[in-house]
C-alpha positions in Angstrom: 78.8 69.0 -44.6 82.1 69.7 -42.8 81.4 72.7 -40.7 78.5 74.2 -38.8 78.7 77.7 -40.2 76.3 78.8 -43.0 76.4 81.6 -45.5 72.9 83.1 -45.8 72.4 85.3 -48.8 69.6 87.4 -50.5 68.5 89.0 -47.3 66.5 92.2 -47.1 68.7 94.9 -45.6 66.0 95.3 -42.8 66.4 91.8 -41.5 67.9 91.7 -38.0 70.1 89.2 -36.2 67.2 88.3 -33.9 64.9 87.5 -36.8 67.5 85.2 -38.5 68.2 83.6 -35.1 64.5 82.8 -34.7 64.3 81.4 -38.2 67.2 79.0 -37.8 66.4 78.0 -34.2 63.7 75.7 -35.5 66.5 73.5 -36.9 68.8 73.3 -33.8 70.8 75.4 -31.5 72.1 78.6 -33.0 75.5 79.6 -31.6 76.0 82.9 -33.5 74.3 85.1 -36.1 76.2 87.8 -37.9 74.5 89.9 -40.6 76.9 92.0 -42.7 75.2 95.4 -42.6 74.2 96.9 -45.9 75.3 93.9 -47.9 72.3 91.6 -47.9 74.0 88.5 -46.5 75.2 87.1 -43.2 76.4 84.0 -41.4 74.7 81.6 -39.0 76.6 79.2 -36.9 74.8 76.1 -35.6 75.9 73.9 -32.7 76.7 71.0 -35.0 77.3 70.2 -38.7 74.2 67.9 -38.7 72.0 70.9 -37.5 73.6 73.1 -40.1 72.8 70.6 -42.9 69.2 70.2 -41.7 68.8 74.0 -41.7 70.4 74.3 -45.1 68.2 71.6 -46.7 65.0 73.1 -45.2 65.7 76.8 -45.8 67.7 77.1 -49.1 65.4 78.8 -51.6 62.7 79.2 -48.9 60.8 82.5 -48.9 61.8 84.8 -46.0 60.5 88.4 -45.9 59.5 88.1 -49.6 62.9 86.9 -50.9 64.2 83.4 -51.6 67.1 82.6 -49.2 70.4 81.4 -50.7 72.1 79.1 -48.1 75.4 77.4 -48.4 78.2 76.2 -46.2 80.4 79.1 -45.3 83.9 79.1 -46.7 86.8 80.3 -44.6 87.9 83.9 -45.4 90.8 84.3 -47.8 93.9 86.0 -46.5 94.0 89.7 -47.5 97.2 89.1 -49.5 95.2 87.1 -52.1 93.1 90.1 -52.8 96.0 92.4 -53.4 97.8 89.9 -55.7 94.9 89.9 -58.1 95.1 93.6 -58.8 97.3 94.7 -61.7 
């Protein structure tokens, strides 16, 4: 794993940043948590790629609040120009 930022999907809309922080803290130091409101996903940044890998391995498909988490390494955002060029 290259980076320390994880994509966390399949979240209930009611999950808070604090709850996600608490869940991931068991696998290392959490630097940042950002849930995208109303979308059912968010991002968790761990202090190292090793900790991120450990959290991903342990929590991917694990039940959290009644739903299986989908965890993967976060990809960098695409520039907005790519979005516009795909519309015809």
